[in-house]
C-alpha positions in Angstrom: -19.2 -2.3 -14.8 -16.1 -3.7 -12.6 -15.3 -2.4 -8.9 -11.8 -2.5 -7.8 -10.2 -2.2 -4.9 -7.1 -0.4 -4.9 -4.6 -0.5 -1.5 -1.8 2.1 -1.6 1.6 1.7 0.5 2.6 2.9 4.3 5.1 0.3 5.8 3.2 -1.0 9.1 -0.2 1.6 8.1 -1.5 -1.1 5.7 -3.1 -3.1 9.2 -5.4 -0.4 8.7 -6.5 -1.6 4.8 -6.7 -5.2 6.6 -9.1 -4.5 9.3 -11.1 -1.9 6.2 -11.4 -4.9 3.8 -12.5 -7.7 6.4 -15.7 -4.4 7.0 -16.0 -4.0 3.6 -16.5 -7.5 2.6 -19.3 -7.8 5.8 -21.1 -5.1 4.1 -21.1 -6.1 0.8 -22.1 -10.4 2.4 -25.0 -8.2 3.7 -26.1 -7.0 0.1 -25.4 -10.4 -1.3 -21.8 -9.5 -3.1 -19.8 -12.6 -2.7 -17.4 -11.0 -4.1 -17.7 -7.1 -4.9 -14.1 -6.3 -6.3 -13.2 -8.1 -9.9 -9.7 -5.9 -10.0 -7.1 -5.5 -7.3 -4.2 -3.6 -7.3 -1.5 -2.8 -4.5 1.4 -1.0 -4.0 4.2 -1.6 -1.7 2.4 -2.8 1.5 -0.8 -2.9 -0.1 0.6 -5.4 -2.9 0.9 -8.3 0.4 -2.8 -7.3 0.8 -4.3 -7.5 -2.8 -1.8 -10.5 -3.3 -2.9 -12.6 0.3 -6.9 -11.4 -1.1 -6.7 -12.8 -4.8 -4.7 -16.0 -3.3 -7.8 -16.8 -1.2 -10.5 -15.2 -3.5 -12.6 -18.1 -3.4 -13.6 -18.0 0.1 -13.6 -13.6 0.6 -14.9 -14.3 4.2 -12.3 -16.5 5.4 -9.5 -14.1 3.5 -10.6 -11.0 4.8 -11.0 -12.5 8.9 -7.2 -14.2 8.4 -5.8 -11.5 6.7 -6.6 -8.8 9.8 -5.8 -11.9 12.2 -2.2 -11.5 10.2 -1.9 -7.9 11.1 -3.3 -8.2 14.8 -0.6 -10.9 15.5 2.4 -9.4 14.0 5.7 -9.5 15.7 8.5 -7.5 14.0 11.4 -9.8 13.7 8.4 -11.5 10.8 9.3 -8.7 8.6 13.0 -7.6 9.0 16.1 -8.7 11.0 15.3 -6.6 14.3 17.8 -8.1 16.7 20.7 -6.4 18.1 23.6 -8.0 16.4 21.9 -8.1 12.8 20.7 -4.4 12.9 24.8 -3.5 13.9 25.7 -6.0 10.9 23.9 -3.9 8.6 24.8 -0.7 10.0 28.1 -0.7 9.7 28.3 -2.9 6.3 26.4 0.6 4.9 28.9 2.8 6.8 32.0 0.9 5.1 30.5 1.2 2.0 30.1 5.0 2.5 33.2 5.5 4.6 35.8 3.3 2.0 34.2 4.5 -1.1 33.6 0.3 -1.8 37.5 0.4 -2.1 37.1 -2.9 -0.6 35.3 -4.5 -3.1 31.8 -5.0 -1.7 29.3 -5.1 -4.8 26.4 -5.5 -3.2 24.0 -2.4 -2.6 23.5 -1.5 1.0 20.2 -1.4 2.5 19.8 -0.3 6.5 17.7 -3.6 7.2 17.4 -7.2 5.7 13.5 -8.5 5.5 14.2 -11.3 3.9 12.2 -12.7 6.4 9.2 -11.4 5.3 9.5 -13.4 2.4 9.2 -16.7 4.1 5.7 -15.0 5.5 4.7 -14.0 2.1 5.6 -17.3 0.6 4.2 -19.2 4.2 0.8 -16.8 3.7 0.3 -16.9 -0.1 -0.3 -19.5 -2.7 0.2 -18.0 -6.2 -0.6 -20.8 -7.6 -4.4 -19.8 -6.6 -3.8 -16.5 -7.9 -4.1 -18.3 -11.1 -7.1 -21.0 -10.3 -9.0 -17.8 -9.1 -8.9 -16.0 -11.9 -9.3 -19.0 -14.4 -12.3 -19.5 -12.3 -13.9 -16.2 -12.6 -13.4 -15.5 -8.9 -11.1 -12.2 -9.8 -10.6 -11.0 -13.1 -7.5 -9.1 -12.6 -4.3 -8.3 -10.1 -1.9 -5.5 -10.9 1.1 -4.8 -8.5 3.1 -1.7 -9.0 6.8 -1.4 -8.9 9.6 1.0 -9.8 12.1 -0.4 -12.7 16.0 0.9 -11.0 17.2 0.0 -14.7 15.5 2.3 -16.6 14.1 4.8 -14.0 10.2 4.1 -15.0 7.1 3.1 -13.0 5.9 -0.5 -13.9 2.8 -2.2 -13.3 3.0 -6.3 -13.4 -0.2 -7.5 -13.6 -2.4 -10.8 -14.3 -5.6 -10.9 -15.9 -8.1 -13.7 -17.0 -8.4 -12.1 -20.8 -5.8 -10.3 -22.6 -5.5 -7.2 -22.3 -3.2 -4.9 -24.5 -0.1 -3.5 -22.7 0.0 0.5 -22.1 2.6 2.4 -22.3 2.7 6.1 -20.8 5.3 8.8 -20.1 8.4 7.1 -17.4 5.6 4.3 -16.9 4.7 1.0 -18.9 3.4 -2.1 -17.4 3.9 -6.3 -18.7 1.6 -8.7 -18.4 2.8 -12.0 -15.7 2.2 -14.6 -13.5 2.4 -13.0 -10.0 4.5 -14.3 -7.5 6.6 -13.8 -4.1 9.1 -11.4 -6.3 7.0 -9.1 -7.6 5.3 -8.1 -4.0 9.0 -8.3 -2.4 10.0 -5.8 -5.3 7.3 -3.4 -4.4 7.8 -3.1 -0.9 11.2 -2.1 -1.4 11.3 1.0 0.3 14.5 3.0 -0.6 17.4 2.7 1.8 15.3 0.8 4.2 15.3 -2.2 1.9 17.2 -3.8 -1.6 15.8 -4.1 -4.5 14.8 -7.3 -6.0 15.8 -8.9 -9.1 13.5 -9.8 -11.5 14.6 -11.6 -15.0 17.2 -8.7 -16.2 16.4 -5.9 -14.2 16.0 -4.6 -10.5 13.0 -3.2 -8.9 11.7 -1.5 -5.7 9.6 -0.1 -4.2 6.4 0.7 -6.1 5.2 4.5 -5.1 8.3 5.6 -6.5 7.6 7.6 -9.6 4.2 6.0 -9.5 2.6 10.0 -10.1 -1.1 8.0 -11.2 -1.9 5.2 -8.8 -5.1 4.6 -9.7 -4.6 4.5 -13.8 -4.0 0.4 -13.5 -7.1 -0.4 -12.1 -9.0 1.8 -14.4 -6.7 -0.5 -17.8 -7.8 -3.2 -16.5 -11.3 -2.1 -16.7 -12.6 -0.8 -13.3 -15.0 1.9 -13.7 -15.6 2.1 -9.6 -12.2 2.7 -7.2 -12.4 1.9 -4.0 -9.5 3.2 -2.4 -8.3 2.3 1.4 -5.4 4.9 2.3 -3.2 4.8 5.6 -3.4 8.9 5.9 -6.0 10.8 7.2 -7.2 14.0 5.5 -5.6 16.1 8.9 -2.6 14.6 10.3 -0.7 16.3 13.3 2.6 17.6 12.6 5.4 16.7 14.9 7.7 19.0 16.8 8.2 22.8 17.0 7.7 25.1 13.8 10.6 27.4 15.5 13.2 24.5 15.7 15.5 22.3 13.4 13.6 19.6 12.3 14.9 16.4 13.7 17.0 13.8 10.9 13.1 11.5 12.4 11.3 14.4 11.0 12.8 14.8 7.8 12.9 10.6 6.8 9.5 11.0 8.1 8.3 13.5 5.7 10.4 11.7 3.1 8.0 8.7 3.2 5.2 11.0 3.4 5.5 12.1 0.3 6.7 9.0 -1.4 4.3 6.4 -0.5 1.7 8.4 0.3 1.1 11.8 -1.4 0.1 10.3 -4.7 -2.7 8.8 -4.5 -4.0 12.1 -2.8 -3.0 13.9 -5.9 -4.2 11.5 -8.2 -7.4 11.4 -6.8 -7.9 15.1 -6.5 -7.4 14.8 -10.6 -9.9 12.1 -10.9 -12.8 13.9 -8.8 -11.8 17.1 -11.3 -12.1 14.9 -14.3 -15.7 13.3 -13.0 -17.3 17.1 -12.2 -16.0 18.3 -16.0 -17.8 15.0 -17.3 -20.6 15.7 -15.8 -20.5 19.5 -17.0 -20.7 18.5 -20.7 -24.1 19.3 -22.4 -25.6 16.1 -23.3 -24.4 14.6 -26.8 -21.4 16.7 -26.4 -18.6 13.5 -27.5 -15.5 13.2 -25.1 -12.9 10.3 -24.9 -13.3 10.8 -21.1 -15.1 8.9 -19.3 -16.3 9.4 -15.4 -15.2 7.1 -13.0 -16.8 6.3 -9.6 -14.5 6.9 -6.5 -14.7 6.0 -2.9 -11.7 6.5 -0.5 -11.3 5.6 2.9 -9.3 7.2 5.5 -8.1 6.6 8.7 -10.2 8.8 11.0 -7.3 9.1 13.6 -3.9 10.6 12.9 -1.7 7.1 12.5 1.9 8.9 13.8 0.4 10.2 16.7 -1.1 6.7 17.6 2.9 5.8 16.7 3.9 7.5 19.2 2.2 6.2 21.7 3.3 2.8 20.8 6.8 3.3 20.7 8.0 1.2 24.0 7.0 -1.8 21.9 9.6 -1.7 18.8 12.8 -3.7 19.5 15.3 -2.1 21.5 18.1 -2.1 18.7 15.7 -0.6 16.8 14.5 2.0 19.5 17.8 2.7 20.2 18.8 3.7 16.7 15.3 5.8 15.5 16.5 7.8 18.9 19.2 9.0 17.2 17.5 10.2 14.2 15.4 12.4 17.6 12.5 12.8 19.6 9.9 10.2 19.0 7.2 12.9 18.1 9.0 14.2 15.5 10.2 11.0 14.3 6.7 9.5 14.6 5.6 9.1 11.1 8.9 7.4 10.2 8.0 4.9 13.3 4.5 4.2 11.9 6.2 2.5 8.9 8.4 0.2 10.8 6.2 -0.6 14.0 5.2 -4.1 13.5 4.4 -5.1 16.4 0.6 -6.0 17.1 0.1 -3.5 19.6 0.3 -1.0 17.3 -1.0 -2.7 14.0 -4.0 -4.1 16.2 -5.2 -0.9 17.0 -5.3 -0.1 13.2 -7.0 -3.3 11.6 -9.4 -2.1 14.6 -9.5 1.7 13.3 -9.9 0.2 9.8 -12.7 -1.7 10.6 -14.7 0.7 12.3 -14.4 3.6 10.1 -16.2 1.6 7.6 -18.7 0.5 9.4 -19.7 4.3 10.1 -19.7 4.7 6.5 -21.8 1.4 6.0 -24.6 3.4 4.1 -22.8 5.1 2.0 -20.6 2.1 0.6 -23.9 0.0 0.1 -24.3 2.8 -1.5 -21.4 2.5 -3.1 -21.1 -0.9 -3.9 -24.8 -1.0 -5.4 -25.9 0.1 -8.9 -26.7 3.4 -8.3 -23.0 4.4 -6.9 -21.9 8.1 -6.6 -19.3 9.7 -8.5 -16.7 11.3 -5.7 -17.2 14.1 -4.2 -16.2 15.6 -0.5 -19.6 13.7 0.8 -17.5 10.5 0.6 -15.3 11.4 2.8 -17.6 13.2 5.4 -16.1 11.0 8.4 -13.0 11.1 8.0 -10.1 12.9 9.9 
């Protein structure tokens, strides 16, 4: 029975996943499991993490340690150009495109940030040829990256697998078998407005969270019957700002990103839990196409937005100046948490992810073992 690791999007919040995965592998190693996950799927920032893990699947102990170290020592300028001049140029370019109606003939799609440094980082840290090698050697069965096709308006899953898996197509979503490369990861990271879309073939692609209403489906299509999900939002989170006042632009933007990047996995998790409950209630012998999918979700036990608010001083001056124009840091906390690629914040998230998993070590051992339990509220009893 294949087990899948499912990592969601969330910008800088993905540092939490690195710490959590490090702890998961330490737990699995104590059980004698060298590789507990045969399937890995990632969306947006989660795509970076699964691609990195897949490229180092032959030595997961070192891979998880190095991935955590990478996130814990991060700097904003490794993700996007954060110097004041670059930020000013991008802002002016976008403003002029809007103000002139493109009468100046500039056909480039505007984005507020230039994430070309991130491509350099990804191509330096991830040997994409190793993904094919590791799949061929049996260290991993399959890898999937979620993207959004701007040309067709459909959600798309790029996947690479050991055996031939039939492509699937559903309402507004399709899949394509391919060798995963840096373009696929960069495309999945293309948060609308913030980062530019990426051209692959004849089409342009953007953030995998867009229109991705069933983020758990690719892992199941790739043969997984057990899903371990590492989300980046707690079950409860603080609401910034005074409810009686007009919300700031920063608060609205943060909530919009929450909706795009985080909501779908919670909704799909609830849907899958209901299917499991339905299957359990069927009388023995009743035939049904539904199959139980064992699922365990790990969440932060602290509000990530509140953590980001305390580290707002670490944001590069130019970006901090622009964010200040969107409203009070408390109201913009969620937005800040996606863009705060600084070690003072990401290291804390990685530590939190590691601690949250270790606090649930017994439940995770049970899940990874042969007598795994179906999804239930008890799975998340230590999550906030």
